[in-house]
C-alpha atoms as an extended CHARMM CRD file, in Angstrom:
* protein
*
        80  EXT
         1         1  MET       CA           -167.3750000000      -12.0110000000       21.5140000000  PROA      1               0.0000000000
         2         2  LYS       CA           -169.9940000000      -13.1930000000       18.3360000000  PROA      2               0.0000000000
         3         3  ALA       CA           -169.0100000000      -15.5460000000       16.4970000000  PROA      3               0.0000000000
         4         4  SER       CA           -170.8930000000      -17.6070000000       13.1320000000  PROA      4               0.0000000000
         5         5  ILE       CA           -170.9230000000      -21.5490000000       12.3680000000  PROA      5               0.0000000000
         6         6  VAL       CA           -167.8870000000      -20.9850000000       10.1530000000  PROA      6               0.0000000000
         7         7  ASP       CA           -165.8930000000      -19.1890000000       12.5110000000  PROA      7               0.0000000000
         8         8  LEU       CA           -165.6910000000      -22.2330000000       14.7460000000  PROA      8               0.0000000000
         9         9  ARG       CA           -163.9510000000      -23.7460000000       11.9360000000  PROA      9               0.0000000000
        10        10  TYR       CA           -161.6030000000      -21.2780000000       11.1070000000  PROA      10              0.0000000000
        11        11  LYS       CA           -160.9880000000      -18.6470000000       13.7690000000  PROA      11              0.0000000000
        12        12  THR       CA           -160.7190000000      -21.7750000000       16.2380000000  PROA      12              0.0000000000
        13        13  ARG       CA           -157.9790000000      -19.7950000000       18.1160000000  PROA      13              0.0000000000
        14        14  GLU       CA           -159.0030000000      -16.5530000000       18.1670000000  PROA      14              0.0000000000
        15        15  ILE       CA           -161.9510000000      -18.0980000000       19.7740000000  PROA      15              0.0000000000
        16        16  LEU       CA           -160.5890000000      -20.3100000000       21.9320000000  PROA      16              0.0000000000
        17        17  GLU       CA           -157.8590000000      -16.8000000000       23.0790000000  PROA      17              0.0000000000
        18        18  ALA       CA           -161.3260000000      -14.9030000000       24.1170000000  PROA      18              0.0000000000
        19        19  LEU       CA           -162.4940000000      -18.3300000000       26.4000000000  PROA      19              0.0000000000
        20        20  GLU       CA           -158.8920000000      -17.3880000000       27.8220000000  PROA      20              0.0000000000
        21        21  ARG       CA           -159.2550000000      -13.5900000000       28.5370000000  PROA      21              0.0000000000
        22        22  ASN       CA           -162.6490000000      -14.7840000000       30.1230000000  PROA      22              0.0000000000
        23        23  GLU       CA           -164.8280000000      -13.8730000000       27.7060000000  PROA      23              0.0000000000
        24        24  SER       CA           -168.1690000000      -15.4390000000       26.6730000000  PROA      24              0.0000000000
        25        25  VAL       CA           -168.2610000000      -16.3650000000       23.5070000000  PROA      25              0.0000000000
        26        26  THR       CA           -172.1530000000      -16.6120000000       21.6640000000  PROA      26              0.0000000000
        27        27  VAL       CA           -172.6260000000      -18.5370000000       18.3400000000  PROA      27              0.0000000000
        28        28  LEU       CA           -175.0140000000      -17.2380000000       15.9960000000  PROA      28              0.0000000000
        29        29  TYR       CA           -176.6510000000      -19.5720000000       12.9360000000  PROA      29              0.0000000000
        30        30  HSD       CA           -177.9340000000      -17.8090000000       10.3790000000  PROA      30              0.0000000000
        31        31  GLY       CA           -177.8020000000      -14.6820000000       12.1200000000  PROA      31              0.0000000000
        32        32  ARG       CA           -179.4620000000      -15.8190000000       14.9700000000  PROA      32              0.0000000000
        33        33  VAL       CA           -178.6250000000      -16.7400000000       18.8030000000  PROA      33              0.0000000000
        34        34  ARG       CA           -178.0810000000      -20.8830000000       18.5550000000  PROA      34              0.0000000000
        35        35  GLY       CA           -175.6910000000      -20.9680000000       22.0390000000  PROA      35              0.0000000000
        36        36  VAL       CA           -172.8570000000      -19.2860000000       24.3840000000  PROA      36              0.0000000000
        37        37  ILE       CA           -169.7080000000      -21.0780000000       24.5150000000  PROA      37              0.0000000000
        38        38  GLN       CA           -168.6660000000      -19.9450000000       28.4150000000  PROA      38              0.0000000000
        39        39  PRO       CA           -164.9130000000      -20.5280000000       29.7240000000  PROA      39              0.0000000000
        40        40  ALA       CA           -163.7310000000      -23.2800000000       31.7250000000  PROA      40              0.0000000000
        41        41  GLY       CA           -163.2850000000      -22.4580000000       35.3540000000  PROA      41              0.0000000000
        42        42  LYS       CA           -165.9460000000      -20.1570000000       36.5330000000  PROA      42              0.0000000000
        43        43  PRO       CA           -167.6600000000      -20.3630000000       39.6780000000  PROA      43              0.0000000000
        44        44  PRO       CA           -171.3090000000      -21.4150000000       39.2530000000  PROA      44              0.0000000000
        45        45  ALA       CA           -173.4970000000      -18.6260000000       39.5940000000  PROA      45              0.0000000000
        46        46  ALA       CA           -175.0510000000      -19.8920000000       43.3280000000  PROA      46              0.0000000000
        47        47  ALA       CA           -176.3860000000      -22.8070000000       45.3300000000  PROA      47              0.0000000000
        48        48  VAL       CA           -179.7660000000      -24.1960000000       44.0880000000  PROA      48              0.0000000000
        49        49  ALA       CA           -180.4530000000      -23.7780000000       47.7080000000  PROA      49              0.0000000000
        50        50  GLU       CA           -179.8110000000      -20.4530000000       47.6000000000  PROA      50              0.0000000000
        51        51  HSD       CA           -182.0450000000      -19.3860000000       44.1610000000  PROA      51              0.0000000000
        52        52  PRO       CA           -185.2440000000      -16.9590000000       44.6750000000  PROA      52              0.0000000000
        53        53  PHE       CA           -187.6740000000      -20.3180000000       44.7220000000  PROA      53              0.0000000000
        54        54  PHE       CA           -186.5860000000      -21.0480000000       48.0450000000  PROA      54              0.0000000000
        55        55  GLY       CA           -187.9800000000      -19.6550000000       50.7070000000  PROA      55              0.0000000000
        56        56  MET       CA           -190.8650000000      -18.0990000000       47.9110000000  PROA      56              0.0000000000
        57        57  ARG       CA           -193.3050000000      -20.3030000000       50.0900000000  PROA      57              0.0000000000
        58        58  ALA       CA           -192.0460000000      -19.3790000000       53.3130000000  PROA      58              0.0000000000
        59        59  ASP       CA           -194.8470000000      -21.2420000000       55.1540000000  PROA      59              0.0000000000
        60        60  ALA       CA           -193.7030000000      -24.3980000000       53.4790000000  PROA      60              0.0000000000
        61        61  ALA       CA           -193.7240000000      -27.3290000000       56.1540000000  PROA      61              0.0000000000
        62        62  GLU       CA           -191.4190000000      -29.8410000000       53.9980000000  PROA      62              0.0000000000
        63        63  SER       CA           -187.4170000000      -28.9730000000       53.7530000000  PROA      63              0.0000000000
        64        64  VAL       CA           -185.4480000000      -27.8090000000       49.9280000000  PROA      64              0.0000000000
        65        65  ALA       CA           -184.3110000000      -31.6450000000       49.5490000000  PROA      65              0.0000000000
        66        66  ASP       CA           -187.9120000000      -32.8330000000       49.9530000000  PROA      66              0.0000000000
        67        67  GLU       CA           -189.6590000000      -30.4780000000       47.9010000000  PROA      67              0.0000000000
        68        68  LEU       CA           -187.1860000000      -30.9190000000       45.1790000000  PROA      68              0.0000000000
        69        69  GLU       CA           -187.8370000000      -34.9510000000       45.1440000000  PROA      69              0.0000000000
        70        70  ARG       CA           -191.3120000000      -34.6280000000       45.2120000000  PROA      70              0.0000000000
        71        71  LEU       CA           -190.6780000000      -31.9880000000       42.2710000000  PROA      71              0.0000000000
        72        72  ARG       CA           -189.0120000000      -34.5690000000       40.0720000000  PROA      72              0.0000000000
        73        73  GLN       CA           -191.3820000000      -37.1020000000       40.4160000000  PROA      73              0.0000000000
        74        74  PRO       CA           -193.0830000000      -38.0830000000       37.4840000000  PROA      74              0.0000000000
        75        75  ARG       CA           -196.1580000000      -36.8520000000       37.2590000000  PROA      75              0.0000000000
        76        76  HSD       CA           -197.9080000000      -40.8700000000       37.4670000000  PROA      76              0.0000000000
        77        77  SER       CA           -196.4990000000      -41.8000000000       39.9440000000  PROA      77              0.0000000000
        78        78  ALA       CA           -197.4550000000      -43.4160000000       43.0030000000  PROA      78              0.0000000000
        79        79  PRO       CA           -198.0550000000      -41.8320000000       46.1600000000  PROA      79              0.0000000000
        80        80  SER       CA           -195.1660000000      -43.3500000000       48.5380000000  PROA      80              0.0000000000
């Protein structure tokens, strides 16, 4: 379903009914997509460790958790 900003205000019931039917609602502002409202209760797409990024370096010596920790460090952090 597609809904404009005005529809969010005046057609709230129809939007909620679409979400009850497990439909996603695309929110438009001046004809451009601004976001998507997803129905609650959907299971997550996949676990983070199953993302294609992990395993692309099969020769990596560090574990997924270690690599994530290293990637999340600030750019100019002191080496540990």
